[in-house]
Every structure is written in C-alpha cells, then in structure tokens.
Steps between C-alpha positions, in 0.01 A plus 500: 500500500753342265391151610135584432592648161701189410210273595263713292727480195528121531124461529449733205742294289336172597151632432609629159655165412219273620185705436471431124536124549260507796232686305542271200453192717192638672340607171587204279495206745127419461521505119854411387665254743770413244606862474500531878728196521752685281464815712561295813812352341621853431443596864684190624794512260549874452323708764610289795867538405456876461319510834789332682751725322314812613485374858870414494602844376278707726468279808807273494257210466703189418420156365732220613426186301710192570577320172592177679307194370307697238674310221372175653132597473282232337293581192191568711453521876300616801645784709457508878594824672436718801295813437584853614350761264311555176840559339571127544307451174719722277804386700445137396413601145845659482676227699376230262546717191444289189264267689130582522378493859140524617375560853238369738353806672196609696209614286512839673812571295304447181251759624773734618431873503835539325381507133809329361508194725168321450471516118869417455487189718169389350618541141817305582306202634596507868293311757266688735385324816176626661496568873148359512330237292615169643791264438342344190507833313858561609611156380317545167685825438833344591435204270411735214812704573722191502363397161566847355856485632564159344340598169696827472831392655449741791659449840254537790614698805329443833551676832408239763472766773190623316561864590781755513723513805476832684836473675702259284446199724382174345138422567323167514517301177174361361525188288166466318569725199854375449397134527220550247734659246764234565240224451351640181821619332760239611769766458836534677501741794732799530540662843588871510522771761469880491582763759475873571167533321312503830631853562280627215199270530280793602427697183444820699860492628680376189673828423593553863662160549637426153837673541793258527283189462703198388234266357655154498389185321669161499428149374561260789423150375346305213290191576373236257120466473346384827352151472276498808332720759773414749768618255309822435469574871867417558608734218286780640646456850857488371434799273395710798812396692723588202335841466544574869864396489570730206314793657706454817825505298407816315382683810802400708738620230641149460418516130501813286 
C-alpha cells in the first residue's frame, strides 16, 4: 500500500509540474513557434532537473555522469550513442549541459500520445525520420537537420541502433543516417555510452522498475571529422566496440 501511495504521489507531482508546459505547447505550437521554443528551453533547463531530483528523492534514482574528456569537447560535434529509453534525450541534455544537442528520432515520437513530447521536440528543431516514404525523403530531412545544426551551433545526436534496446544489449548499427550527417556537416565525432535506461524503456513499467536505477553516461572518444566513407564505417565499428567494452566493465563491477 505504501509503495502504491508513493508512486501515486510521484506521478501527481510530475503531472502538476509538467501539465502547464504541456498544455501551453499544445495550444501555442501552431501559432507561436518562438514562444514554444522558449517553453521547450524551460522544460529542458528547469523541469528536467526537477524531474531527476524528484526521482532521486523518492526512488533513489541516480545519475552517474563521467566528467572525463568533457573539457576536450570541440566547439561543435556529432554524438554517437547507444539507445535504451526515452529518457536518453533528457539524459544527454543534462550530460552536455551548456551545449545545445538535437536528436534524430523516428517520426512516431513527434506524433507521440504523450502531449509534451511531440510539440517540444518539434519546436526545438529535432529531426524526425519517417518509417515509410523512401530513402530520398529520409536523406532530405537529415540534410535539412544538418543545416539547422550548423546554422544554430547545435550538436546532432544519432542513435545508430535506430531503436531502443529492450534488454540493454547493443543492437546492429546502421550507418546511413550517421554517414549522411557526417558528410553534410563535416563535424568531429563524439562517442558516448549510456546504461541502465533499458530497465525503464517500457513506459507502463517505469514506476515499477525505477527504484535504484543508476543511469550512467560517459564520453568514450573524440574523433576528428571523417574524410571518407571508409573512415566513417571504421569509426562506427570502433564506436560499437568501445560501447560494448564500457558496458561490460560497468556490468562486471570492474568500473563504478
């Protein structure tokens, strides 16, 4: 009973915190995109920190961000990472605090039944990839996204697995989206890894599985801009190996 009551209180707090911003985005997005951009900034910079604080207090939800190599980040860059839950998005927004990051995501996320998600991501200029429509449409959207990133000093984040891992294991990496962004932006490449998010990738079991989560994020390596397709493919292959190595260390207890 106490567990159920605690979960109810957390949900009530979160709903109270996010509902006004969600309603404002839904109402004003079609008419005032500039205002919605400011609301989205408020959600990213204020609400997300409050969200993680609430989860830490009530669920012992922890964030473990390695600060190693963050000082060496170039002015602008592409982020490659594994993908475990929808929280990966606010996780990276907090991990790279002070640097604007934008994500490549499936268009279903932009049409999400969660009122906050779609309008927020749209107003912030993220890239939505359609499941159907052909490769030419996908590449056009990625090219447009790359241009927006360069023009606004944003840092594109791409998950080469293409979907969230259900059990924390690394899936197959797909190269097309990454190679297109690398070609059109000519930016350095930053490889990161996250873990423990897979335990809450099912929204219907978030409250059940959230207790004692230790959501980790770490920067693994920084590459200069890739000069050829072969370099891009080699970076992607090495990035996957580096992620797997780090996941193995964390899960074996070899690294806290």
